[in-house]
N, C-alpha and C positions, 0 to 999 in steps of 0.2 A: 504494500500500500504506500506508493510513493508520496512523500511529503507528510507522512503522519506525524513526524516530530518537528518538521520545519516550522509549521505554524505555531506549534506548542512551545518550542524552545525559544522563540523570539520574545515571548512574554513572560518567561520565567526569570524575571529580573529582581523581584523583591520578595524576600522570604523573611518573615518576622517570627520569632519564637519567644514564648513565655514559659517559664518553668514553674513547677509546683511550688507553692508558697513555703511549705514547711514539710520536712520529713523527720519523723520522730523515731527514736530507737525503741525496739521492742523491749519491754521490761524483762528482767531475769525471772525465769520460772521458779517454782518452789524448791526444786532440786538445785544443788550448788553447781554453778558453772564457772570454770576457770577461763576467762577470756584471754585470747592472745593479744598482747599489747606491744606494739613496736613504737619506738620513739623516733621522730624525724625532727631534727633541730631547725629552728627558724629564728630570725632576728626579732627582738622585741618590737611589736608594732601595736598601734592603736587601731582597733577594728570596729566598724559600725555594724550593728545588728540590722539585717535587712528584714528579719522576721522575729516575732516573739520566740524566745528560746528558753528551754529548760536547762538547768545545771545538772550535770551528771558526775558521778564518782568514777574512779579509775576502773571499777569492776563493771561498769555499764549501767548501774542502777541510778535512778534519779536521786539527787542529793536531798531534795525537799520539794515542796509544792510551789516554790517561788518561780515566777516567770520573769525573765529579763525582757523588757519591752522593746519593740522595734524602735530603732533610732538611738538606742543606748550605745555608748562607746565602751569597749573593754580592751584591756591590754593583755597580750599573750606573747610568750617567748618560745614556745615549742608546740609541736603537733604530736599527738599520740594516736595510734591506731587501736581502736577498741572494737572487738567483734567485727572487724573488716571495715569500719568507718573511721574517718579522720575527725579528731576533736582538737580544739585549741585548749591548752592548759592556761587557765586564767587565775588560778589561786591554788592554795593547798588542797589537794584532792578535789579540785573543781574543774570541770571541763564543759565546753559548749561545742555543738556541732559546727564544723567548718562551713557546711552548707547554709547555716543561718547567719553568716557574716560575709562581708566583703571588705577589701582594703578601701581606704577612704578615697583613693583615686580610681577605683574600679568602675568601669562603665556599667550602665544598667543592662539587664539581661535581654537586650534586643540587638538585632543585627540586620544589615542590608548586605546580602551576599551578591557576588558577581554572577554573571550569567553562566548557566551550565549548558554545554553543548553536547548533544548525544549523537551517537551513530544511528542514523535513521534515514528513511527515504529511499532505501534500496529495495527494489522489487524482488531481488533474489536473496534477500537477507536470510540468515540462519537464526531460527528461534532457539532460545535456551533459557534456563532458569536464572533469574537474577540472584546475585550474591552480594554480601558485604564482606570486605576484607579490611582487617585492622593492621596497620604497619607494625613492624617490630618496635617495641618500646611503648606502644600504646596499650595500656591496660588499666584496670580499676585503680591501682595505686597511683600511677602517673596522672590519671585523669583527676583524681581528688586533689593531688598536689597542684595541678594546673588551674584549679578553680581560683586560686589566689596568685598563681605565677604562670600565666598562660604561655609565656615564651618557651617553657620547657618542652612543649609539644609542637612548636612551630614546624619542625621538619616532618613529624608524623602527620600533622594536619595537611600540609601541602601534598604529601605523598598520598594520603587518604583520598583527597579530592581528585587526584590524578588517576589512581588505579580503580576507582569505583565508578562505573558507568552503567546507567540503566539501559536495558535492552528489552524489546518486546518478547514476551514469553511464548506467545502462540498466535496463530492467525485467528483463532477463535476470540482471543482478547482484542485483536485489532478490529474485528467485525462486530463485537458486542457493543451496542449502544447503551449509554448510561445517561441518566438525568440526575446530577448531583443533588438536586433539591428533593428527589423522591426515588432513592435507590430501592431496588427490590430486596427482599429478604436474602436471597442467594448472593446478591452483589455485596451486601453488607457483610455477610459471612466470609466471602472470598477476600475482601479487603482486609478484614481482621486476620484471616489465616496468612495472607501474604505479609502483612506487617509484623506479626509475631514471629514468623519464621525468620525473617531478616534480623529482627531484634535479638532473637536467641543465637543466631550466628555471631553477632557482635558480642553478646554476653559471654559465650563460651570462649571466644578468642581473648576477651578481656580477663578471663580467669575467674568468672563468677558463674553461679548456677543458672540454668535455664528457668524461665518463668512458664507458668501454665496459663492457659486461657480457658474460659468456660462460658456457657450460655448466660450465667448470672453476671459475670464480669462484662460480657459484651452488651447485655441489656443496660447495665449501668453506663457504659460508654455511649451507647446510643441515646439514652435519656439525657445525658449531659449535652451531647451534640444537638439534640432536639431543642433543649432550652436555649442554646445560642441561636439556633435557626428561627424558632418561632418568635423570638424577641429581637430578631435582626441585629444580633451582636457579633462582633469579631473580638480581636484581642486588644482593642483600644477603648479607652473611656476618657472622654474630655481631652482627646489628643495624646494620651499617655498609655503605654503598654499596661494592660491589666487583664486578669482573668475575670470572667463574668461570675463573681462569687455567689450572688443570689441564685443563679441557675444551677451552679455546681452543688451548692448546699441542698437545694430543693430536690434535685435528682438523686443525690446521695441518700438523703433521709427517706425518700420513697423506696429506696432499695435496701434499707436497713443499715445504712452507714451514718452514724449520728455525729456529723462534723458541723462546725460553725465557721469554717474557713476552708481554703483550698489545701488539702493534704494529698490529693489524688491525681491531679491533672498536669501534664505537660502538653503544650499546644504549639502548633506552627501553622502559618498561613502563607499562601502565595496570592498576591493581589491581581485582580482584573483578568482572570482566566475562567473558562468553564470547560472542564474535561468533557469530551464527547463520547469516549470509548473506555472500555475497561483498561486498555493499555495506557491511556492518558491518566486515568485515575490512579493506577499503580505507579505511574511515573511521578505523580504528585506525592504519594506516600514515600517513595524512594528518596526524592529530593528532601522532603521534610526530615527523614532519618539522617541523611548526610548533614543537614544543617544543624542537627543536634550534636553529631559526633565530631565534625571536622570544621570548626569555626572557633577562633580564639575567644570570641565573646560569648560562647555558648557552653563552656565546660560545666556550668551549673546543670544544664540539660543533660550532658553526657553522664555526669556523676549521678543524676537522678534516674535515668533509664537503665544505667548499669549497676544500680544499688543492689548489693548482694542480699539485702533483706526483702527485696520484692518477691512476692509469691505468685500473684496473678496479674496479668495485664490484658488489656483489650484496646482496640483502636477503632474509632468511628469518624465519619466525615460529616461536617455540616457545610451549608452553603448559604452565605449571607453577604450582602453588599457586593455582589458580583465576584466573590472570591471563595475558593474552597479552603476549609480549615480542618486540620486533623487533630483529633483529641486522643491523646495517649494516656489511658487511665490505668493507674497501678493500685494494687492492694498489697501493702507491705505488712510485715509481721505486726508492727505496732498498731497500725490502723485496724487490722483484723481483730487483734486481741483486746483493744481498748475502745474502739469506736463502733464496732458492729453490735447488733442487738443481742446476739448470743455468743459472741467471741469466736465465731467460726466463719469460714467462707469456702465456697466450693463452686 
């Protein structure tokens, strides 16, 4: 199908992503667990909390019920890895999650990416399954370190954008028409299956567990996406990047997840396009995933989607303001144990 990507690639100029607001560590169970703790030295810096943050002990348990408010500045001199997550040491046996802070000169979690050019338009093209490849040195540990020191992954990010190219997977995908405002049930399931397969490829290469998906998780993702769509919302509010918190909270509570803020969504948008085929819709998902993984302003996203505490994930599409948006919904251990109605998820 000559030109199937030519029209599409010309308008893939703006990708904006917004990460989940807070990720909380799962509490230690009743049995004693000895966490693995590695120490990574860092210079003493003043860091601003970008989200409300709990204080944790070195064993991974919350120190108390106190919450440090968003906007608070804290000083830290080292990073400890506790149960696979990076924490800043802020006082005697006191730690806060790295993902709840940023350096004072850190840019906000938005980006404008350059144009992606794909191999397409060849009537004799060979179809194959899409893949995601992580360059050597790109893993869960280096991604967490890059949240506050992006330059350490400059080489890997450049290589990742170079070696990962979307291709059409089948003639059937090329021929299948889609309406992003009203996808069929099978199309919603196919997009989720495609996204989770690629996400798990990245997670395994990053050295973390695969996530599972389920009908319950997909329903949650679809309900979140629907809240954006029926309220004509994207990831901006008053001109600033922001999740649609009322919609996320409403959808979550209707699905038995009792949150009052965004603990579950990462999101990405490509402006002013309308995918016409399943191939173009998958292309959108692929680009969104690359924008999470291989962009120096987006390591919060990479850290979030590669979080080793994530258990279930699902991905859904909304379409509002002439732009498709992907909603990457995660259920991590803490959310399952502390925010679901019965402390379980499947």
